[in-house]
VEXGUFI-955720 format. One line per field, with one value per residue (C-alpha): y, z, x; residue in one letter; residue number from 1. Coordinates in nm, 4 decimals, decimal comma. Each point is the difference from the previous one (the first is absolute). Layout:
! VEXGUFI-955720
north: c(Y_...) .
up: c(Z_...) .
east: c(X_...) .
res: c(A_...) .
n: c(NUM_...) .
END
This chain:
! VEXGUFI-955720
north: c(23,4131_-0,0503_-0,3664_0,0962_0,2570_-0,2595_-0,2273_0,2848_0,0069_0,3536_0,1078_-0,3393_-0,0365_-0,3351_-0,1282_-0,2075_-0,3133_-0,2218_-0,3708_-0,1798_-0,3736_-0,1215_-0,3670_-0,1585_0,0226_0,3825_0,0340_0,1237_0,2565_0,1631_-0,0252_0,1550_0,2973_-0,1144_0,0149_0,3420_0,1176_-0,1211_0,1858_0,3211_-0,0502_-0,0457_0,3240_0,1796_-0,1177_0,1039_0,3493_0,0344_-0,1763_0,0780_0,1537_-0,1825_-0,2435_-0,3729_-0,2572_-0,3096_-0,3563_-0,2718_-0,3545_-0,3606_-0,2735_0,2782_0,3785_0,0576_0,3727_0,3313_0,3494_0,3322_0,1204_0,3675_0,2353_0,1267_-0,3455_-0,2605_-0,0423_-0,3478_-0,0368_-0,3271_-0,1903_0,1442_-0,1066_-0,3398_-0,0703_0,0496_-0,2389_-0,3300_-0,3308_-0,0021_-0,2482_-0,1179_0,1999_0,0576_0,2705_-0,0068_0,1366_0,2938_0,0679_-0,0051_0,2355_0,2571_-0,0229_0,0552_0,2929_0,1619_-0,0353_0,1496_0,2834_0,1811_0,0655_0,1294_-0,0576_-0,3533_-0,2066_-0,1163_-0,2960_-0,0987_-0,3658_-0,1429_-0,3728_-0,2489_-0,3034_-0,1757_0,0434_-0,2801_-0,0342_0,0742_-0,0370_0,2429_0,2537_-0,0294_0,0381_0,3097_0,1642_-0,0728_0,1264_0,3228_0,0663_0,1881_0,2618_0,2926_-0,1740_-0,1069_-0,2638_0,0262_-0,3112_0,0161_-0,3125_-0,0157_-0,2837_-0,2485_0,1183_-0,3590_-0,1432_-0,2112_0,1843_0,2958_-0,2025_0,1112_0,3674_-0,0569_-0,1498_0,2689_0,0688_-0,3511_0,1424_0,0995_0,3042_0,0060_-0,3696_0,0177_0,3753_0,3227_0,1466_-0,1014_0,1492_-0,1254_0,0143_-0,1697_0,0760_-0,1701_0,2223_-0,2751_-0,1274_0,3497_0,2374_0,2960_-0,0293_0,1234_0,3708_0,2177_0,0615_-0,3700_-0,0821_0,2574_-0,0765_-0,3690_0,0835_0,2226_-0,1970_-0,1519_0,2619_0,2378_-0,2916_-0,0959_0,3608_-0,0007_-0,3446_0,0760_0,3216_-0,1804_-0,2766_0,2512_-0,1310_0,3399_0,3067_0,3342_0,2684) .
up: c(13,8405_0,2201_-0,1036_-0,3679_0,0573_0,1834_-0,3043_-0,2395_-0,1310_0,0987_-0,3634_-0,1486_-0,1622_-0,0181_-0,0519_0,3055_-0,0531_0,2707_-0,0609_0,2656_0,0642_0,0345_0,0597_0,2698_0,2716_-0,0293_0,1410_0,3471_-0,1344_-0,1908_0,2949_0,2586_-0,2131_-0,0713_-0,3777_0,0268_0,2026_-0,2736_-0,2605_0,2014_0,0163_-0,3789_-0,0379_0,2245_-0,2230_-0,3141_0,1419_0,0126_-0,3249_-0,2216_0,0131_0,2965_-0,2159_0,0339_-0,2478_0,2030_-0,1336_0,2048_-0,0974_0,1030_-0,2606_-0,2587_0,0161_0,2273_-0,0574_-0,0508_0,1360_0,0554_0,3521_0,0658_0,2928_-0,0288_-0,0006_0,2019_0,3450_0,0337_-0,3749_-0,0040_0,2082_-0,2126_-0,3268_0,1399_0,1201_-0,3521_-0,1656_0,1115_0,0341_0,1339_-0,2013_-0,0537_-0,0415_-0,3652_0,0043_-0,3782_-0,0749_0,2321_-0,1547_-0,3500_0,1079_0,1383_-0,3113_-0,2284_0,2091_0,0063_-0,3760_-0,0734_0,2514_-0,2061_0,3190_-0,0541_0,3596_0,1107_0,2023_0,3582_0,0723_0,3583_-0,0401_0,3185_0,0579_0,2862_-0,1819_-0,2975_-0,3572_-0,1076_-0,3135_0,0607_-0,3688_-0,1116_0,2659_-0,0983_-0,3697_0,0562_0,2232_-0,2393_-0,3010_0,1874_0,0738_-0,3283_0,1166_0,2379_0,2717_0,3413_0,2061_0,3786_0,1542_0,3586_0,2005_0,2655_0,2543_0,1421_-0,0988_0,0064_-0,2239_-0,2877_-0,2300_-0,0090_-0,1347_-0,3522_0,0965_0,2098_-0,3075_-0,2528_-0,0478_-0,1470_-0,3114_-0,1244_-0,2046_-0,2956_-0,0663_0,1310_0,0384_-0,1567_0,3505_0,3573_0,0059_0,3335_0,3738_0,2995_0,3649_0,2603_0,2064_0,2557_0,1528_0,0961_-0,2721_0,1711_0,2896_-0,2252_0,0501_-0,3088_-0,0082_0,0175_-0,2667_-0,2546_0,0761_-0,0874_-0,2929_-0,1733_0,0543_-0,3478_-0,2132_-0,0264_-0,1062_-0,2671_-0,1283_-0,0542_-0,1640_-0,2157_-0,1300_-0,0764_-0,1857_-0,1973_0,1587_0,1580_-0,2126_0,1788_-0,1806) .
east: c(1,9071_0,3070_0,0267_-0,0066_0,2745_0,2084_-0,0247_0,0834_-0,3567_-0,1042_-0,0469_-0,0895_-0,3433_-0,1785_-0,3527_-0,0972_-0,2112_-0,1489_-0,0638_-0,2058_-0,0306_-0,3613_0,0760_-0,2182_0,2658_0,0003_-0,3529_0,0969_0,2467_-0,2848_-0,2373_0,2340_0,1077_0,3568_-0,0469_-0,1665_0,3019_0,2368_-0,2072_0,0331_0,3779_0,0054_-0,1969_0,2478_0,2840_-0,1871_-0,0532_0,3816_0,0899_-0,2981_-0,3485_-0,1541_-0,1994_0,0689_-0,1366_-0,0955_-0,0146_-0,1727_0,0938_-0,0594_-0,0616_-0,0415_0,0006_-0,3007_-0,0321_0,1776_-0,0620_0,1729_0,0656_0,0589_0,0389_-0,3573_-0,1566_0,1871_-0,1550_-0,1480_0,0362_0,1965_-0,2548_-0,2804_0,1682_0,1014_-0,3549_-0,1332_0,2455_-0,1493_0,1835_0,3566_0,2021_0,3565_0,3231_0,0856_0,2675_0,0399_-0,3480_0,0622_0,3427_-0,1523_-0,2805_0,2466_0,2197_-0,3023_-0,1248_0,3438_0,0492_-0,3432_0,0419_0,2615_0,1989_0,3527_0,1144_0,0914_-0,2473_0,0512_-0,2290_-0,0818_-0,0979_-0,1519_-0,0493_-0,0225_0,1350_0,1528_-0,1219_-0,2347_0,2137_0,3664_0,1048_-0,2741_0,1043_0,3677_-0,0810_-0,2171_0,2613_0,2877_-0,1965_-0,0819_0,3697_0,0405_-0,2517_0,0626_-0,2035_0,1353_-0,1829_0,0276_-0,1553_-0,1261_-0,0796_-0,2747_-0,0204_0,2500_0,3505_0,1302_-0,2722_0,1310_-0,2394_0,2369_0,2940_-0,0877_0,0286_0,3126_0,1668_-0,0934_0,3699_0,0299_-0,1686_0,3424_0,0972_0,0445_-0,0820_-0,3568_-0,0628_0,1287_0,0428_-0,0835_-0,3497_-0,1355_0,0550_-0,1642_-0,0483_-0,2134_-0,2277_-0,0769_-0,3235_-0,1145_0,1210_-0,1671_0,2437_0,2838_0,0652_-0,0456_0,3767_0,0784_-0,2577_0,1175_0,3646_-0,0492_-0,2254_0,2553_0,3235_0,0342_-0,1765_0,3020_0,2244_-0,2518_-0,0201_0,3771_0,0053_-0,3046_0,1595_0,3258_-0,1868_-0,2079_-0,3217_-0,0660_0,0562_-0,0082_-0,1943) .
res: c(G_A_T_L_E_K_H_G_L_A_T_Q_R_A_V_V_Y_L_V_L_D_R_S_G_S_M_R_N_Y_Y_K_D_G_T_V_Q_H_L_A_E_Q_A_L_G_L_S_A_H_L_D_D_G_T_V_P_V_V_F_F_S_T_D_V_D_G_T_A_D_L_D_L_A_N_H_Q_G_R_I_E_E_L_H_A_G_L_G_H_M_G_R_T_N_Y_H_W_A_I_T_E_V_V_D_H_Y_K_K_S_G_A_T_A_P_A_F_V_I_F_Q_T_D_G_A_P_T_S_K_P_A_A_E_K_A_L_C_E_A_A_G_L_P_V_F_W_Q_F_I_G_F_G_D_P_D_A_K_G_F_D_F_L_R_K_L_D_D_L_T_V_P_D_R_R_A_V_D_N_A_G_F_F_H_A_G_R_D_P_R_S_L_S_A_D_E_F_Y_Q_Q_L_M_V_E_F_P_E_W_L_T_E_A_R_T_A_G_V_L_K_D_N) .
n: c(1_2_3_4_5_6_7_8_9_10_11_12_13_14_15_16_17_18_19_20_21_22_23_24_25_26_27_28_29_30_31_32_33_34_35_36_37_38_39_40_41_42_43_44_45_46_47_48_49_50_51_52_53_54_55_56_57_58_59_60_61_62_63_64_65_66_67_68_69_70_71_72_73_74_75_76_77_78_79_80_81_82_83_84_85_86_87_88_89_90_91_92_93_94_95_96_97_98_99_100_101_102_103_104_105_106_107_108_109_110_111_112_113_114_115_116_117_118_119_120_121_122_123_124_125_126_127_128_129_130_131_132_133_134_135_136_137_138_139_140_141_142_143_144_145_146_147_148_149_150_151_152_153_154_155_156_157_158_159_160_161_162_163_164_165_166_167_168_169_170_171_172_173_174_175_176_177_178_179_180_181_182_183_184_185_186_187_188_189_190_191_192_193_194_195_196_197_198_199_200_201_202_203_204_205_206_207_208_209_210_211_212_213_214_215_216_217) .
END
């Protein structure tokens, strides 16, 4: 709550989505509870910004599965869902982006969407990821990417250079941010986590309103 106030978001509404990487290298983060911890943080944010329900999208080579997470049914839920999804594949961001966009459009939501997009590496297809992100820029959806793993890994260059997708040539507005949560994301304090998570969202809200992407009711 305090972090949202600090960012001028005390009265802001937003639907919170959670996108989770199921590429093979993510195995230990599921096993040790790190991904479950992130899901609980997403739920905490949703309780402030929305109704405490978080649509979750698992992706690897394709979209592996979707589910809703809520305050009444979240303990151990990520591991349980993950275990039922089978093979862990590659890292196709674009399928996950498309899935969220479709879900948001069908949901009839009037509030903007805040998407927590977790990954531990580069997209398998950079052009497809860029295209999906740029096409989504005309929607009231903000993508907050979170990196797990080695902060210096080359795989995160794509996310570090998101600002290279220039506005307005490539995108209607700058609709994405990135922060790296390190090798042990659970070691971040709640304050630190939410602080980093919400840095770019207020800027996007302003830009999206100015560009007519976000229309307040």
